[in-house]
C-alpha positions in Angstrom: 0.0 0.0 0.0 1.4 3.4 -1.0 1.8 6.1 1.7 -0.8 8.3 0.1 -3.3 5.4 -0.1 -2.7 4.5 3.5 -3.1 8.1 4.6 -6.4 8.5 2.7 -7.8 5.4 4.4 -6.8 6.4 7.8 -8.0 10.0 7.4 -11.4 8.7 6.0 -11.7 6.8 9.3 -11.3 10.1 11.2 -14.0 11.7 9.0 -16.4 8.9 9.8 -15.8 9.0 13.6 -15.1 12.6 14.5 -16.9 15.9 14.1 -14.5 17.7 11.8 -16.6 20.9 11.2 -17.0 22.5 14.7 -19.3 25.6 14.7 -20.0 26.8 18.2 -21.3 30.2 19.5 -17.9 31.6 20.4 -14.3 31.3 19.3 -13.5 29.6 22.7 -16.3 27.1 22.3 -15.3 26.4 18.7 -11.7 25.8 19.9 -12.9 23.3 22.6 -14.9 21.3 20.0 -11.9 21.2 17.7 -9.5 20.4 20.5 -11.6 17.4 21.5 -11.3 15.9 18.0 -7.6 16.7 18.0 -7.0 15.0 21.3 -8.9 11.8 20.3 -7.0 11.4 17.1 -3.5 12.3 18.4 -3.7 10.2 21.5 -3.8 7.1 19.3 -1.6 8.3 16.4 0.2 11.5 16.7 1.0 12.0 12.9 -2.6 11.4 12.0 -3.7 13.9 14.8 -1.3 16.5 13.3 -2.9 16.0 9.9 -6.3 16.6 11.5 -4.9 19.9 13.0 -4.0 21.0 9.5 -7.6 20.9 8.6 -9.1 22.2 11.8 -7.0 25.3 12.4 -7.6 27.1 9.1 -11.3 26.1 9.4 -11.5 27.6 12.9 -9.7 30.8 11.7 -12.0 31.2 8.8 -15.0 30.7 11.0 -13.9 32.9 13.9 -11.8 35.7 12.4 -13.5 39.1 13.0 -15.0 40.5 9.7 -17.6 43.3 9.3 -20.9 41.6 8.9 -22.3 43.8 6.1 -19.2 43.7 3.9 -18.0 41.9 0.8 -15.5 40.0 3.0 -18.2 38.9 5.5 -20.5 37.9 2.7 -17.9 35.8 0.8 -16.8 34.2 4.1 -20.4 33.2 4.8 -20.8 31.6 1.4 -17.6 29.7 1.6 -18.4 28.3 5.1 -21.8 27.3 3.8 -20.2 25.3 1.0 -17.6 23.8 3.4 -20.2 22.7 6.0 -22.9 21.5 3.6 -20.5 19.3 1.7 -18.2 18.4 4.6 -15.2 19.7 2.7 -11.6 19.3 4.0 -9.3 22.3 4.1 -5.6 22.6 3.6 -3.4 25.7 4.1 -0.4 26.7 2.0 2.3 29.4 2.4 3.4 28.7 5.9 6.6 29.7 7.6 8.1 26.4 6.5 7.8 27.4 2.8 9.0 30.9 3.1 11.9 31.4 0.6 11.8 27.8 -0.4 10.5 28.4 -3.9 9.7 31.2 -6.4 6.6 33.0 -5.3 3.3 31.9 -6.5 1.9 34.3 -9.1 -1.6 35.6 -8.7 -3.0 37.7 -11.6 -6.4 39.4 -11.7 -8.8 38.3 -14.4 -12.2 39.5 -15.4 -14.0 37.0 -13.2 -11.4 36.3 -10.5 -7.7 35.5 -10.4 -5.3 33.1 -12.2 -2.8 31.3 -10.0 0.6 29.8 -11.2 3.4 28.3 -9.2 4.2 25.8 -6.6 3.9 25.4 -2.8 6.5 22.9 -1.7 4.8 21.8 1.6 1.0 21.5 1.8 -0.4 19.2 4.5 -3.5 17.2 3.5 -2.9 17.9 -0.2 -3.9 14.3 -1.0 -7.3 14.5 0.7 -8.3 18.2 1.0 -10.9 19.7 -1.3 -9.9 23.4 -0.8 -6.5 25.0 -0.1 -6.3 28.4 1.5 -3.4 30.7 0.8 -2.4 34.4 0.5 -0.1 35.7 -2.2 0.9 39.1 -3.7 -1.4 40.3 -6.4 0.5 41.0 -9.6 0.6 44.6 -10.7 -0.4 46.0 -7.3 1.0 46.4 -3.8 -1.8 44.3 -2.3 -2.1 40.7 -1.2 -5.0 38.4 -2.1 -6.5 35.6 -0.1 -7.7 32.7 -2.1 -9.7 29.5 -1.5 -8.7 27.3 -4.4 -10.2 24.1 -5.6 -7.6 21.3 -5.1 -9.4 18.8 -7.3 -9.3 20.8 -10.6 -7.3 19.5 -13.6 -5.1 22.6 -13.4 -3.6 21.4 -10.0 -0.8 18.9 -9.6 -0.2 17.1 -6.3 3.4 15.9 -5.8 4.7 12.8 -3.9 4.6 12.7 -0.1 7.5 14.5 1.5 7.9 12.5 4.7 8.7 8.8 5.3 8.3 6.4 8.2 5.4 7.0 10.6 5.3 10.7 9.8 4.0 9.9 6.3 0.6 9.9 8.0 0.9 13.7 8.3 0.6 13.7 4.5 2.6 16.6 3.2 3.1 17.1 -0.6 3.8 19.8 -3.0 1.0 21.5 -4.9 1.5 23.1 -8.3 -1.0 25.5 -9.9 -0.9 25.7 -13.7 -3.1 28.5 -15.1 -5.6 27.7 -12.3 -8.7 29.8 -12.0 -10.1 31.0 -8.7 -13.5 32.7 -9.0 -14.0 36.2 -7.5 -16.3 34.9 -4.8 -13.4 32.7 -3.5 -11.0 35.6 -3.2 -10.4 38.6 -1.0 -7.9 41.4 -1.4 -6.3 42.1 2.0 -6.4 45.9 2.4 -3.1 46.5 4.1 0.1 44.9 5.5 -1.2 45.5 9.0 -4.4 43.6 8.2 -2.3 40.8 6.6 0.0 40.5 9.6 -2.9 40.5 12.0 -4.5 37.6 10.1 -1.2 35.7 10.0 -0.8 36.0 13.7 -4.3 34.9 14.4 -3.9 31.9 12.2 -0.6 30.9 13.8 -2.1 31.2 17.2 -4.9 28.7 16.4 -2.2 26.4 15.0 -0.2 26.6 18.2 -3.2 26.0 20.4 -4.5 22.9 18.5 -0.9 21.6 18.0 -0.4 21.7 21.7 -3.6 19.8 22.4 -2.5 17.0 20.1 1.0 16.6 21.7 -0.2 16.8 25.2 -2.8 14.1 24.5 -0.1 11.9 23.0 2.3 12.5 25.9 -0.3 11.5 28.4 -1.3 8.4 26.6 2.4 7.3 26.3 3.0 8.0 30.0 0.1 5.7 30.9 1.2 3.0 28.5 4.8 2.9 29.7 4.1 3.9 33.3 6.5 6.8 33.0 7.0 8.9 36.2 5.8 12.5 36.3 8.4 14.8 37.7 7.7 17.9 39.9 8.9 20.1 36.9 6.4 18.4 34.6 3.5 18.9 37.0 4.4 22.5 37.3 4.7 22.9 33.6 1.3 21.4 33.0 -0.2 23.8 35.5 1.4 26.7 33.6 0.0 25.3 30.3 -3.5 25.3 31.8 -3.1 28.9 32.7 -1.7 29.9 29.3 -4.5 28.0 27.5 -7.2 29.7 29.5 -5.6 33.1 28.9 -5.3 32.4 25.2 -9.0 31.5 24.9 -9.9 34.8 26.5 -7.6 36.6 24.0 -9.3 34.9 21.0 -12.3 37.2 21.4 -10.1 40.3 21.4 -7.8 39.6 18.5 -9.4 41.8 15.9 -6.8 44.6 16.3 -3.1 44.4 15.6 -2.3 44.7 19.3 -4.8 42.0 20.2 -3.5 39.6 17.6 0.1 40.3 18.7 -0.7 39.6 22.4 -2.5 36.3 21.4 0.4 35.2 19.2 3.0 35.9 21.9 1.0 33.9 24.5 0.4 30.9 22.2 4.1 30.9 21.2 5.0 30.6 24.9 2.5 27.8 25.2 4.0 26.0 22.2 7.5 26.3 23.6 6.3 24.8 26.9 4.6 21.9 25.2 7.8 21.3 23.1 9.9 21.1 26.2 7.5 18.5 27.7 7.6 16.6 24.4 11.4 16.5 24.4 11.5 15.3 28.0 9.0 12.5 27.2 11.0 11.6 24.0 14.1 11.2 26.1 12.4 8.9 28.6 10.9 6.9 25.7 13.9 6.6 23.4 15.0 3.1 24.7 11.4 1.8 24.9 9.5 3.2 21.9 11.9 4.8 19.4 9.1 5.7 16.9 7.0 7.5 19.4 10.1 9.3 20.7 11.0 10.5 17.2 7.4 11.7 16.6 7.5 13.8 19.8 10.8 15.3 18.9 9.5 16.9 15.7 7.5 19.5 17.7 10.6 21.7 18.3 11.0 22.1 14.5 7.3 22.8 13.7 6.3 26.4 13.1 7.0 28.5 15.0 10.2 26.6 15.7 11.6 26.6 19.3 14.8 28.4 18.1 12.7 31.2 16.6 10.6 31.6 19.7 13.7 31.7 21.9 15.3 34.3 19.6 12.2 36.5 19.9 12.8 36.4 23.7 16.5 37.3 23.4 17.5 33.8 24.5 18.7 32.4 21.2 
């Protein structure tokens, strides 16, 4: 069985058994629903749980980001979410920190009824199973940026081979190439300013950190029970700090519509991600002689966006 076939089968199992389209009254409630699905999947299989995060975090961002209700942006968001929910579509996200500078920029050119997209994203999680990929790119001939929700199943899209091997192939990351690909106007949105773009990027990264942390903590706790690993005083204290950081982050989710609010949220969730990473590294060290595969999977967190080194540099500790 090929890695991509195995992934599709395993992910279809998640789709059948978990609620993958949370839609609650508040951002915090939506997070709790998404976090439950993440924990269930990641506790049994961390790479598959991480793949699920790659669908859930852009969906939660799309659902919860603050937009004026009576606006073109709000109207288009409502229509897109209706399509996603009514057809149970799976989302992917492209253009992350991992891909920055790794390839020539994707070209987005305005047309009479939307935009044309050409170019390649080297790393897109869920490319093999997602129906829609979300990304932002410079709009040719202008100083603006355009947000796109592009159909991944079109003939003008090429999906590359899986990038990872071993157990991490179940995180399903491939390249995606657009060749004269059309995105209709109702699936696009011009981001009005660099400030607005940065605010959106920080909000998106915060959701990723929060759900990523839920998956790793669930897996660590499962492995500790399975291997009867001791819990140190330092670990108990760290888990208490994570509970406080999580609670504070959920409060900030409702106030992230401004640049200062998004920045505060991003800094808190980066601190949370770093704490979870240290716990994962400690667990990996304890497991390396007992379950090498699980230890290796836990070790990847320090490299995942935003990397531990980058967070530490932002604190002046690099």
